[in-house]
C-alpha positions as CSV (number, residue, x, y, z in Angstrom):
1,M,82.8,-24.6,-4.8
2,T,80.6,-27.5,-3.7
3,D,81.7,-29.8,-1.0
4,K,81.5,-33.2,-2.5
5,K,80.7,-34.9,0.7
6,S,77.8,-32.8,1.9
7,G,76.7,-31.4,-1.5
8,T,76.5,-28.0,0.0
9,I,78.3,-24.6,-0.9
10,P,80.7,-23.7,2.0
11,L,79.4,-20.7,4.0
12,T,82.5,-18.8,3.1
13,D,81.3,-19.0,-0.5
14,L,77.9,-17.8,0.4
15,S,79.4,-14.8,2.3
16,R,81.2,-13.9,-1.0
17,H,77.8,-13.7,-2.8
18,F,76.6,-11.0,-0.2
19,A,79.7,-8.8,-0.8
20,E,78.8,-5.4,-2.5
21,V,78.0,-5.8,-6.0
22,V,78.8,-2.3,-7.3
23,P,82.6,-1.5,-7.0
24,A,83.9,1.6,-5.4
25,L,85.6,4.1,-7.7
26,K,89.4,4.3,-7.5
27,P,90.8,7.6,-6.7
28,K,91.9,8.5,-10.1
29,E,88.5,7.3,-11.5
30,A,86.7,9.5,-9.2
31,I,88.8,12.5,-9.9
32,D,88.4,12.0,-13.7
33,E,84.7,11.7,-13.2
34,A,84.4,14.8,-11.1
35,N,86.2,16.8,-13.8
36,R,83.6,15.8,-16.3
37,C,80.9,17.7,-14.2
38,L,80.1,21.2,-15.5
39,Y,79.4,22.4,-12.1
40,C,76.2,24.1,-13.3
41,Y,75.2,27.3,-11.5
42,D,71.5,26.5,-11.6
43,A,72.0,22.9,-11.2
44,P,69.0,20.7,-12.0
45,C,70.6,17.7,-10.1
46,I,70.1,19.8,-6.9
47,K,66.6,20.4,-7.6
48,A,66.1,16.7,-8.3
49,C,67.6,15.7,-5.0
50,P,64.8,15.5,-2.2
51,T,67.5,16.6,0.4
52,G,68.8,19.3,-1.8
53,I,72.6,18.4,-1.7
54,D,74.7,20.9,-3.4
55,I,75.9,18.3,-5.8
56,P,78.3,20.5,-7.9
57,S,79.9,21.7,-4.7
58,F,80.6,18.3,-3.4
59,I,82.0,17.1,-6.8
60,Q,84.2,20.0,-7.2
61,K,85.7,19.3,-3.8
62,I,86.5,15.7,-4.9
63,A,88.2,17.2,-8.1
64,T,90.4,19.4,-5.9
65,G,91.2,16.5,-3.3
66,N,89.0,18.0,-0.5
67,L,87.3,14.8,0.6
68,Y,86.5,15.9,4.0
69,G,84.7,19.1,2.5
70,S,82.9,16.8,0.0
71,A,81.6,14.4,2.7
72,K,80.7,17.3,4.9
73,T,78.5,18.9,2.0
74,I,76.8,15.6,1.4
75,M,76.2,14.7,5.1
76,D,75.0,18.2,6.2
77,A,72.3,18.1,3.7
78,N,71.4,14.4,4.1
79,P,72.3,12.7,7.4
80,V,72.0,9.3,5.7
81,G,73.8,10.3,2.6
82,A,76.4,7.5,2.7
83,S,73.5,4.9,2.5
84,C,71.7,7.0,0.0
85,S,74.8,7.0,-2.3
86,R,74.2,3.3,-2.6
87,V,70.4,2.9,-2.6
88,C,68.9,6.0,-4.2
89,P,67.4,5.6,-7.5
90,T,69.8,8.1,-8.9
91,S,68.7,7.5,-12.6
92,E,65.2,8.8,-11.5
93,L,66.6,11.8,-9.4
94,C,70.1,13.6,-9.7
95,E,71.5,11.7,-12.5
96,G,68.3,11.7,-14.4
97,A,68.3,15.5,-14.2
98,C,72.0,15.7,-15.2
99,V,72.4,18.2,-18.1
100,L,74.7,15.8,-19.8
101,N,71.9,13.4,-20.5
102,G,71.2,13.2,-24.2
103,E,74.5,14.9,-25.2
104,A,76.3,13.0,-28.0
105,A,78.6,10.3,-26.8
106,S,78.0,11.4,-23.2
107,Q,76.6,10.0,-20.2
108,P,75.3,11.7,-16.9
109,I,77.8,12.2,-14.1
110,M,78.0,9.3,-11.8
111,I,76.7,11.3,-8.9
112,G,75.8,8.3,-6.7
113,R,79.2,6.7,-7.0
114,L,81.0,9.9,-6.4
115,Q,78.8,10.6,-3.3
116,R,79.8,7.1,-2.2
117,H,83.5,7.9,-2.9
118,A,83.4,11.0,-0.5
119,T,81.5,9.3,2.1
120,D,83.6,6.2,2.1
121,W,86.6,8.2,2.7
122,A,84.9,9.7,5.8
123,I,84.0,6.3,7.0
124,T,87.3,4.8,6.5
125,N,89.1,7.7,8.2
126,R,86.7,7.8,11.1
127,V,86.1,11.5,10.7
128,S,83.2,13.4,12.5
129,L,81.2,15.5,10.3
130,F,78.7,17.0,12.6
131,T,79.2,19.6,15.3
132,A,76.9,20.1,18.3
133,P,76.2,23.7,19.3
134,P,78.0,25.0,22.5
135,E,76.1,24.6,25.9
136,T,75.2,28.4,25.9
137,E,73.2,27.8,22.6
138,K,71.4,24.8,23.9
139,I,67.7,24.9,24.1
140,N,65.6,23.8,27.2
141,N,63.4,21.6,24.9
142,K,63.3,17.7,25.2
143,V,62.3,15.7,22.2
144,A,61.7,11.8,22.0
145,I,62.0,10.2,18.6
146,I,60.5,6.7,18.2
147,G,62.5,4.8,15.6
148,A,66.1,5.1,14.6
149,G,65.6,4.7,10.8
150,P,66.4,7.3,8.1
151,A,63.6,9.7,9.2
152,G,64.4,9.4,12.9
153,L,68.1,9.7,12.5
154,S,67.6,12.8,10.3
155,A,65.3,14.4,12.7
156,A,67.6,13.7,15.5
157,R,70.7,15.1,13.8
158,E,68.8,18.3,13.0
159,L,67.3,18.8,16.3
160,A,70.6,18.3,18.2
161,C,72.4,20.7,15.8
162,L,69.7,23.2,16.6
163,G,70.3,22.8,20.4
164,H,67.6,20.4,21.5
165,E,68.0,17.5,23.9
166,V,67.1,14.4,22.0
167,T,66.5,10.8,22.9
168,V,66.0,8.2,20.3
169,Y,63.9,5.1,21.3
170,E,64.6,2.0,19.0
171,A,63.0,-1.5,19.3
172,K,65.9,-3.2,17.5
173,P,69.4,-3.7,19.1
174,K,71.0,-1.3,16.6
175,G,70.1,1.9,14.8
176,G,69.6,2.6,11.1
177,G,66.1,1.0,10.6
178,L,65.5,-0.2,7.1
179,N,69.0,0.7,6.0
180,T,70.5,-1.6,8.7
181,Y,68.1,-4.4,8.7
182,G,65.9,-4.4,5.5
183,I,68.1,-3.8,2.5
184,V,70.4,-6.5,1.2
185,S,74.0,-6.6,2.2
186,F,75.3,-6.7,-1.4
187,R,73.7,-3.5,-1.9
188,L,74.1,-1.8,1.5
189,P,76.5,-3.4,4.0
190,Q,75.4,-2.8,7.6
191,E,78.6,-0.9,8.5
192,I,77.4,2.1,6.4
193,P,74.2,3.1,8.3
194,L,75.7,2.2,11.6
195,W,78.5,4.7,10.8
196,E,75.7,7.3,10.2
197,V,74.2,6.4,13.6
198,E,77.5,7.0,15.2
199,Q,77.6,10.3,13.6
200,V,74.3,11.4,15.3
201,E,75.5,9.9,18.5
202,S,78.5,12.2,18.4
203,L,76.2,15.2,18.8
204,G,75.1,14.0,22.2
205,V,71.8,12.2,21.1
206,Q,70.8,9.5,23.4
207,F,69.7,6.0,22.0
208,R,67.6,3.7,23.9
209,Y,67.8,0.3,22.2
210,G,65.6,-2.6,22.6
211,V,62.7,-0.4,23.9
212,R,59.2,-1.0,22.5
213,V,56.6,1.8,23.1
214,G,53.4,0.2,24.6
215,E,55.5,-2.6,26.3
216,D,58.5,-1.1,27.8
217,I,57.5,2.4,28.1
218,T,54.0,3.9,27.5
219,A,52.9,6.5,25.2
220,Q,51.6,8.5,28.1
221,E,55.0,8.4,29.9
222,L,56.7,9.9,26.7
223,I,54.1,12.7,26.5
224,D,54.6,13.4,30.2
225,T,58.5,13.4,29.9
226,Y,59.1,15.1,26.7
227,D,58.0,18.4,25.1
228,S,57.7,16.8,21.7
229,V,57.5,13.3,20.4
230,V,58.3,12.3,16.7
231,L,56.9,9.1,15.4
232,A,59.4,7.7,12.8
233,V,58.8,3.9,13.1
234,G,58.4,3.0,9.6
235,M,56.2,0.1,8.5
236,S,55.5,-3.3,10.3
237,S,55.7,-6.9,9.0
238,V,54.2,-8.4,5.9
239,P,50.5,-9.0,6.0
240,M,48.9,-12.4,5.6
241,L,48.0,-13.6,2.0
242,G,44.7,-14.6,3.3
243,I,44.9,-18.0,1.6
244,P,45.0,-21.8,2.8
245,G,48.4,-23.1,3.5
246,E,50.1,-20.0,4.9
247,E,50.9,-21.8,8.2
248,L,53.1,-24.3,6.5
249,D,56.7,-24.7,7.2
250,G,58.5,-23.0,4.3
251,V,56.3,-19.9,4.1
252,L,58.5,-16.9,5.0
253,D,58.1,-13.2,5.6
254,A,60.3,-11.2,3.1
255,I,61.3,-8.6,5.7
256,A,62.2,-11.2,8.3
257,F,64.1,-13.2,5.5
258,V,66.2,-10.3,4.4
259,E,66.9,-9.3,8.1
260,D,68.2,-12.8,8.9
261,T,70.8,-12.6,6.1
262,K,72.1,-9.3,7.7
263,T,71.9,-10.5,11.4
264,K,72.5,-14.2,11.4
265,P,75.0,-16.7,9.9
266,L,74.1,-17.3,6.4
267,S,72.1,-20.6,5.8
268,D,72.5,-23.1,3.1
269,A,68.8,-24.2,3.5
270,L,67.9,-22.8,0.1
271,L,70.6,-24.6,-1.9
272,G,69.0,-26.3,-4.8
273,K,65.7,-25.4,-3.8
274,T,62.7,-23.8,-5.7
275,V,61.5,-20.5,-4.4
276,A,58.4,-18.5,-5.2
277,V,58.3,-14.8,-4.1
278,I,54.8,-13.3,-4.1
279,G,55.0,-9.5,-4.9
280,A,56.9,-7.2,-7.1
281,G,58.2,-4.3,-5.0
282,N,61.8,-3.6,-3.9
283,T,61.4,-5.9,-0.9
284,A,60.3,-8.7,-3.3
285,I,63.4,-8.1,-5.6
286,D,65.6,-8.3,-2.5
287,A,64.1,-11.5,-1.2
288,A,64.4,-12.9,-4.7
289,T,68.0,-11.9,-5.2
290,C,68.9,-13.1,-1.8
291,S,67.4,-16.5,-2.4
292,K,69.5,-16.8,-5.6
293,R,72.7,-15.8,-3.8
294,L,71.9,-18.4,-1.1
295,G,71.9,-21.1,-3.8
296,A,68.3,-21.5,-4.8
297,A,68.1,-23.4,-8.1
298,Q,65.0,-21.5,-9.3
299,V,63.5,-18.3,-8.1
300,Q,60.2,-17.1,-9.5
301,M,58.5,-13.8,-8.8
302,L,54.8,-14.0,-9.1
303,Y,52.8,-10.7,-9.5
304,R,49.2,-10.4,-10.2
305,R,49.8,-7.3,-12.5
306,T,52.5,-6.8,-15.2
307,D,55.9,-5.2,-15.2
308,K,54.3,-1.8,-16.1
309,E,52.5,-1.7,-12.8
310,M,55.1,-3.2,-10.6
311,T,56.5,-0.9,-7.8
312,A,60.2,-2.1,-7.9
313,Y,62.7,0.4,-9.4
314,D,63.8,-0.3,-12.9
315,F,67.5,-0.9,-11.9
316,E,66.2,-3.4,-9.2
317,Y,64.4,-5.3,-11.9
318,E,67.2,-5.5,-14.2
319,F,69.5,-6.5,-11.4
320,A,67.2,-9.4,-10.5
321,K,67.0,-10.5,-14.0
322,Q,70.8,-10.5,-14.3
323,D,70.8,-12.7,-11.0
324,G,68.7,-15.3,-12.8
325,V,65.4,-14.4,-11.2
326,E,62.4,-15.4,-13.3
327,F,59.2,-13.3,-13.4
328,R,55.7,-14.6,-13.9
329,W,53.3,-11.9,-14.7
330,L,49.3,-11.9,-14.3
331,V,49.1,-14.7,-11.6
332,A,47.9,-14.6,-8.1
333,P,48.2,-17.3,-5.4
334,K,45.1,-19.2,-4.6
335,R,46.5,-21.8,-2.0
336,I,49.8,-23.1,-0.8
337,I,49.9,-26.9,-0.9
338,G,51.7,-29.0,1.8
339,E,52.8,-32.4,2.6
340,N,53.6,-33.6,6.3
341,G,53.4,-29.7,7.3
342,R,55.8,-28.5,4.7
343,V,55.4,-26.6,1.4
344,I,55.5,-28.6,-1.8
345,A,53.6,-26.6,-4.3
346,I,51.5,-23.4,-4.9
347,E,48.4,-23.1,-6.8
348,L,48.0,-20.1,-9.0
349,T,45.2,-18.3,-10.8
350,R,45.8,-16.5,-14.0
351,M,44.6,-12.8,-14.0
352,E,43.7,-10.1,-16.5
353,L,43.7,-6.3,-16.0
354,G,40.5,-4.5,-15.5
355,E,39.6,-0.9,-14.5
356,P,42.3,1.3,-12.8
357,D,42.2,1.4,-9.1
358,H,42.3,4.6,-6.8
359,K,46.1,4.9,-7.5
360,G,45.7,4.7,-11.2
361,R,46.8,1.1,-11.7
362,K,44.6,-1.4,-13.5
363,S,43.1,-3.8,-11.2
364,P,43.7,-7.5,-11.5
365,V,40.7,-9.7,-12.2
366,P,40.8,-13.7,-11.9
367,I,40.2,-15.8,-15.0
368,P,37.8,-18.4,-14.2
369,G,38.9,-21.9,-14.5
370,S,42.7,-20.9,-15.2
371,E,44.1,-22.3,-12.1
372,Y,47.4,-24.3,-12.3
373,T,50.0,-25.6,-9.8
374,I,53.8,-25.3,-9.7
375,P,56.0,-27.2,-7.4
376,V,58.0,-25.1,-4.9
377,D,59.9,-25.6,-1.7
378,Y,59.6,-22.1,-0.2
379,V,57.1,-19.3,-0.5
380,I,58.2,-15.8,0.3
381,K,55.5,-13.2,1.0
382,A,56.3,-9.7,0.0
383,I,53.0,-8.0,-0.6
384,G,53.8,-4.7,1.3
385,Q,53.7,-4.2,5.0
386,K,51.2,-3.6,7.8
387,R,51.0,-0.2,9.6
388,H,51.5,0.5,13.3
389,T,47.9,1.3,14.1
390,Q,48.4,0.1,17.7
391,L,51.0,2.9,18.1
392,L,48.6,5.5,16.6
393,E,46.0,4.4,19.0
394,A,48.2,4.4,21.9
395,F,49.0,8.1,21.4
396,D,45.3,8.7,20.6
397,I,46.1,10.0,17.2
398,A,43.4,10.3,14.4
399,H,44.3,8.2,11.4
400,H,43.1,6.8,8.1
401,H,43.6,3.0,7.9
402,G,46.9,3.4,9.8
403,I,48.1,6.5,8.1
404,P,48.2,9.5,10.7
405,V,46.1,12.6,9.8
406,L,48.4,15.5,9.7
407,S,47.7,19.2,9.9
408,E,47.8,21.0,6.7
409,N,51.4,21.7,5.6
410,S,52.7,20.2,8.7
411,Y,54.1,17.1,10.1
412,R,52.1,17.6,13.4
413,T,49.4,14.9,14.2
414,S,46.1,15.4,15.9
415,H,48.0,15.3,19.1
416,P,49.6,18.7,19.7
417,K,52.9,17.2,21.0
418,V,53.3,14.5,18.5
419,F,54.7,14.6,15.0
420,A,55.3,12.1,12.5
421,A,57.7,11.4,9.4
422,G,59.0,8.8,7.1
423,D,57.4,5.6,5.9
424,F,55.0,5.9,8.9
425,I,53.1,8.6,7.0
426,F,53.7,7.5,3.5
427,G,50.5,6.5,1.7
428,G,52.2,3.9,-0.5
429,G,53.3,4.1,-4.2
430,K,56.3,3.6,-6.4
431,T,58.4,6.5,-5.0
432,D,56.9,7.1,-1.6
433,A,59.4,4.7,0.4
434,M,62.6,6.3,-0.8
435,V,65.2,6.5,1.9
436,V,66.2,10.1,0.8
437,D,62.4,11.1,1.1
438,A,62.3,10.1,4.7
439,A,65.6,11.8,5.5
440,Q,64.2,15.0,4.1
441,Q,61.1,14.6,6.2
442,G,63.1,14.1,9.2
443,K,64.7,17.4,8.6
444,R,61.3,19.2,8.0
445,V,59.9,18.0,11.1
446,A,63.0,19.0,13.2
447,H,62.6,22.5,11.9
448,E,58.9,22.5,12.6
449,I,59.3,21.6,16.2
450,H,62.3,24.1,16.5
451,A,59.9,26.8,15.1
452,V,57.2,25.8,17.7
453,T,59.7,25.9,20.5
454,S,61.1,29.2,19.4
455,K,57.4,30.8,19.5
456,K,56.9,29.4,23.0
457,E,60.2,31.0,24.3
458,R,59.3,34.5,23.1
C-alpha cells in the first residue's frame, strides 16, 4: 500500500515482495507426493542428478516419516542439497528424467519440492547431518580452499569427512558464495546456504572470512603452508559494456545489485522508475525481477539475440514474464545518454543473426541505420562475469583467457599443489554454471586430493 504523503511503498511491503515465491509442501502433501513415486530400481532420476542423490531412497524415507534419514541421504550426496532443492533446473534434470513424464494424466514426481521438504525439516530442527572421523583416522594433510561457494563447501565437506585438515578462505564476511549473495531472496533465502555452511563447520573445518588472496595473504604463503590448495572462487564482477555513458549515475552491476537486496535494507529508489537490463542470462533475470519487486514501473530486458539463444533457464524466463518483465530481442546498446551526470535514456541498435559462433549460437550483426532511443532511469549490466585472471597469475598457473588449464581427466592445474573446481573452471554456456555441477566438482576434487595423499603415504 502506497504512503499518500511520500508516494512510496513502505519498506515492510517491499520485504514481503522478497519472501519465497514457491511455497513449501505441507506434511500431508509431501507424504502423498512421496507415495506417488514408483521407487524405480534403475532410477533415471539418479542418473540425471549430477551429484547422484539416491532420489527413490530419500523419497521413500519421506513416505515412512523418516525425515532425518531423507535429509541425510540428500546432503551426503550433495553438501548444498538444501539450496539445490530451490535453484536446480529440475525440469531439465531429475524431474525431466522421471518415468512418469508422458504418462496419461500424470506429472513427474515433484523431486525438488520433496528435497526441500526434507532439508527444511533438518534446518528447522537444527540437526547435524555430517560426522567427522575419529582422531585416529585423521590424515596428516592440510588443504586450503579459496572460496566458500558451492564448489568450495562441497570440497571442504568431503575432505573433512576423509580426515584431512581443511581451512577455507573467503573474501566475503559469510560463506555460501553465489547461493548466499548472488541468487535473489524470493528464490533462495540467505538462511538456507548459511545452514549448509554450519553443517561443514561442524566437521571442524576452519573458515577465514574477509581474507583476500593477494592482499591479506599471498599465494606463496598458501603454497608454503598447505599440502594442497583448491581454487573455487567462482567468477568476478560484470565487465564493462564498452560504450559511452557507462560512468553515469544509474548504471548498475547486476551482481552487486542483487547482492545489495540480500545484504542491505531494501531501497525504494526504483519505485515508479524505468529500468533496462542488458543481457539474458539467469543473473539478468534476477536483476529484472528484483527491479519489479522493488517497485519499478517498467523493466525491459534487452538482448542482442533471440529467446532461442538466451542462456537463462526456461522456468526463469517464464517467472520473469509473470512478474511483468518485458523482453526486447535483437537489440544491442550503442550508448547510454545522460543529463547532469544521470541516466535519462539508452540508444539501441537493431540486430540480425548471422553465422554461428564457436559455441554454435548465431552471431548478432548490427543493422545499419537502425538506431533508436528509449527513455530509462536505470541501466543494469548483466552480460556475464569477468574471470579471476590475477589469481591464476599469482599462483603461476597456465590458463586460457582466464580458464585454468587442467591435466587430462583431472582437476589439477599446471601447479602440482593447486587444484580448481566450480565456476572458476567452467567455460561458459547454458548449463555450465549450475550449482549442482559445482557441488559435484567439489566432491571430485576432494577425492582426487585424497587419492594423491594416499599414494604419498604408501
